[in-house]
C-alpha positions in Angstrom: 0.0 0.0 0.0 2.8 2.4 0.9 4.3 1.9 -2.6 1.0 2.9 -4.2 0.5 6.0 -2.0 2.7 8.3 -4.1 2.5 9.0 -7.8 6.0 8.6 -9.1 7.3 11.9 -10.7 4.1 13.8 -10.3 6.0 16.9 -9.1 8.2 17.0 -12.2 5.5 18.5 -14.4 3.2 20.4 -12.0 2.8 24.1 -11.6 3.9 24.1 -7.9 0.5 25.6 -6.9 0.0 23.1 -4.1 -2.9 25.1 -2.6 -5.0 24.2 -5.6 -3.7 20.8 -6.4 -6.0 17.7 -5.8 -3.0 15.4 -5.6 -1.2 16.7 -2.6 -1.8 13.6 -0.6 -0.2 11.5 -3.3 2.8 13.8 -3.9 5.9 12.9 -2.0 7.2 16.4 -2.5 4.3 18.0 -0.8 4.0 15.5 2.0 7.7 16.0 2.9 6.9 19.6 3.6 7.8 22.9 1.9 9.7 24.2 4.8 12.1 21.3 4.7 12.6 21.9 1.0 13.5 25.5 1.5 16.1 24.4 4.1 17.7 22.2 1.6 17.6 24.8 -1.2 19.4 27.2 1.0 22.2 24.7 1.7 24.4 22.5 -0.5 22.1 19.9 -2.1 25.1 18.3 -3.7 26.7 17.3 -0.5 26.0 14.2 1.6 24.2 14.4 4.9 26.2 14.6 8.1 24.4 11.7 9.8 25.9 8.3 10.0 25.3 6.3 6.8 24.4 3.3 8.8 21.5 5.2 10.3 18.1 5.3 8.5 18.1 9.1 9.0 21.0 9.4 6.7 19.1 7.8 3.8 15.9 9.7 4.5 17.8 12.9 4.3 19.6 11.8 1.2 16.3 10.9 -0.4 15.1 14.4 0.3 18.2 15.9 -1.4 17.8 13.6 -4.4 14.3 14.8 -4.9 15.5 18.4 -4.6 18.0 17.9 -7.3 15.5 16.1 -9.5 12.9 18.9 -9.2 14.9 22.1 -9.2 18.1 20.8 -10.9 21.6 22.1 -10.7 22.4 25.6 -11.6 24.4 26.1 -14.8 27.8 26.8 -13.0 27.3 23.7 -10.9 26.7 21.6 -14.0 29.9 22.9 -15.5 31.8 22.0 -12.4 30.4 18.5 -12.5 31.4 18.1 -16.2 34.9 19.5 -15.5 35.4 17.1 -12.5 35.5 14.2 -14.9 38.6 15.5 -16.6 42.2 15.5 -15.2 43.0 19.0 -14.0 46.3 18.9 -16.0 44.3 18.5 -19.2 43.1 22.1 -18.8 39.7 23.4 -20.0 37.8 21.4 -22.6 37.6 24.2 -25.2 35.4 22.4 -27.7 32.9 21.5 -24.9 32.9 25.0 -23.6 32.3 26.4 -27.1 29.4 24.0 -27.6 27.9 25.0 -24.3 28.2 28.7 -25.1 26.7 28.1 -28.5 23.8 26.2 -27.0 23.2 28.9 -24.4 23.0 31.6 -27.1 20.7 29.5 -29.2 18.4 29.0 -26.1 18.3 32.7 -25.4 17.5 33.5 -29.0 14.8 30.8 -29.4 11.4 32.2 -30.3 9.7 30.5 -27.4 12.2 31.9 -24.9 11.9 35.4 -26.4 8.1 35.4 -26.5 7.8 34.1 -22.9 10.2 36.6 -21.5 8.5 39.4 -23.4 5.2 38.3 -21.9 6.7 38.0 -18.4 8.1 41.6 -18.7 4.7 43.0 -19.9 2.7 41.3 -17.2 5.2 42.4 -14.5 4.8 46.0 -15.6 1.0 45.7 -15.6 0.9 44.2 -12.1 3.0 47.2 -10.9 0.8 49.7 -12.7 -2.7 48.3 -12.3 -3.3 49.2 -8.7 -5.3 52.3 -9.5 -7.5 50.5 -12.1 -8.2 47.7 -9.7 -9.1 50.0 -6.8 -11.6 51.8 -9.0 -13.2 48.4 -9.7 -13.2 47.7 -6.0 -14.9 51.0 -5.2 -17.6 50.2 -7.8 -18.2 46.8 -6.2 -18.5 48.4 -2.8 -21.1 50.8 -4.2 -23.0 47.9 -5.7 -22.9 46.0 -2.4 -24.9 48.9 -0.8 -27.4 49.1 -3.7 -30.4 46.9 -3.0 -31.3 46.9 -6.7 -28.1 45.1 -7.7 -28.9 41.4 -8.0 -25.4 40.2 -8.8 -23.4 38.3 -6.1 -21.0 41.1 -5.6 -18.9 39.2 -3.0 -18.4 36.4 -5.4 -17.4 38.9 -8.2 -14.8 40.3 -5.9 -13.4 36.9 -5.2 -13.3 36.0 -8.8 -11.4 39.1 -9.7 -8.8 38.3 -7.1 -8.5 34.8 -8.4 -8.0 35.9 -12.0 -5.3 38.3 -11.0 -3.7 35.5 -9.0 -3.7 33.2 -12.0 -2.1 35.8 -14.2 0.5 36.6 -11.6 1.3 32.9 -10.8 1.8 31.7 -14.4 3.6 34.8 -15.9 6.9 33.6 -14.3 6.2 29.8 -14.5 5.7 29.8 -18.3 9.1 31.3 -19.1 10.8 28.9 -16.7 9.2 25.9 -18.2 9.7 26.9 -21.8 13.4 27.7 -21.1 13.8 24.2 -19.7 11.9 22.7 -22.7 14.1 24.5 -25.2 17.2 23.6 -23.4 16.2 19.9 -23.5 15.6 20.1 -27.2 18.9 21.7 -27.9 20.7 19.2 -25.7 19.0 16.3 -27.4 19.9 17.6 -30.8 23.5 17.9 -29.8 23.9 14.3 -28.6 25.7 11.9 -30.9 26.6 8.2 -30.9 24.7 5.1 -29.8 24.8 5.5 -26.0 23.4 9.0 -25.9 20.2 7.9 -27.7 18.7 7.0 -24.4 19.8 10.3 -22.9 18.4 12.1 -26.0 15.0 10.3 -25.5 14.9 11.3 -21.9 15.7 14.9 -22.6 13.0 14.9 -25.4 10.4 13.5 -23.0 11.4 16.0 -20.3 11.1 18.8 -22.9 7.6 17.7 -23.8 6.6 17.5 -20.2 7.9 21.0 -19.6 6.1 22.2 -22.7 2.9 20.5 -21.5 2.8 22.4 -18.2 3.6 25.6 -20.1 0.6 24.9 -22.3 -1.5 24.4 -19.2 -0.3 27.8 -17.8 -1.0 29.5 -21.1 -4.6 28.2 -21.4 -5.4 29.2 -17.8 -3.8 32.6 -18.3 -5.8 33.3 -21.5 -9.0 32.3 -19.6 -8.1 34.7 -16.8 -7.3 37.6 -19.1 -10.6 37.2 -21.0 -12.5 37.4 -17.7 -10.5 40.5 -16.7 -11.3 42.0 -20.1 -15.0 42.2 -19.1 -14.1 43.9 -15.8 -11.6 46.3 -17.3 -13.1 47.4 -20.7 -10.8 50.4 -20.8 -7.8 48.0 -20.9 -9.1 45.8 -23.7 -6.3 46.6 -26.1 -3.7 45.7 -23.6 -5.5 42.5 -22.5 -5.9 41.4 -26.1 -2.2 42.0 -26.7 -1.4 39.8 -23.8 -3.7 37.1 -25.1 -2.1 37.4 -28.6 1.4 36.8 -27.0 0.1 33.8 -25.2 -1.5 32.4 -28.3 1.7 32.9 -30.3 3.5 30.9 -27.6 0.8 28.2 -27.8 1.1 27.9 -31.5 4.9 27.8 -31.4 4.9 25.1 -28.8 2.8 22.9 -31.1 5.4 23.5 -33.8 8.5 22.9 -31.8 7.1 20.5 -29.2 4.3 18.7 -31.0 4.4 15.8 -28.6 3.8 18.0 -25.6 0.1 18.2 -26.5 -0.3 14.5 -25.9 2.3 14.2 -23.1 0.8 12.4 -20.1 1.8 14.1 -16.9 1.9 11.6 -14.0 -1.4 11.8 -12.0 -2.8 14.9 -13.8 -3.2 13.1 -17.2 -3.2 9.6 -15.9 -0.5 7.7 -14.2 1.6 6.7 -17.2 5.1 8.0 -16.5 7.2 6.3 -19.2 10.9 7.1 -18.8 10.4 8.8 -15.5 8.7 5.9 -13.6 
């Protein structure tokens, strides 16, 4: 029963919005506790625990760190250090490898999906900073309606829905670029692999890219729905809102071109429990 309690890999392709997730009881990451994760992220997740390795606590702590690495990954400098550690120091820097990495990094930054998502993130960030006056005007109008006995709308529910739509936009405007950056990086790494052995690695990276693309698609769909609801609330901002939706739609169409398999990718738990390479 214990082995069936958790859905393997469910946290790899979620939106990290645990408060709204119906699978928290089946997510090992959530059950372990967010506070514990923050503690590990602030430390060195690449080092071994201090406890005695013959103690169960050692392996429990190690398991937590392994999950941290699998979810949040290594930073780019750390990955370079790992790659460099496999070479003799006397060999000096691997110039061809460094050149390939630099080329791939530039290709990632110039990829249309990365550019579109960063442009969207920037525009939403600016709007969130500047929209206070507009939203307070809406709030005052709702307060006036609440005191008007001739208004039949559920004003309280309207206020809650507005807050929810803003929360959705704010949540996903940073998640989408992060996921698309990971997806593009996986595509570029896969395309750069050569030889028979890296075929398995390339397949794994391709699958991970599709999974990252899938959660980006989920965020895009939810963001468009939120913007369209806000459009009815803020008619004066219709042009801006439609521009945001247009950016999101361009990303959605581009994902279907560059990551066509992301549309049918089955996220563990959310789209059924098929987990493929990540089981």
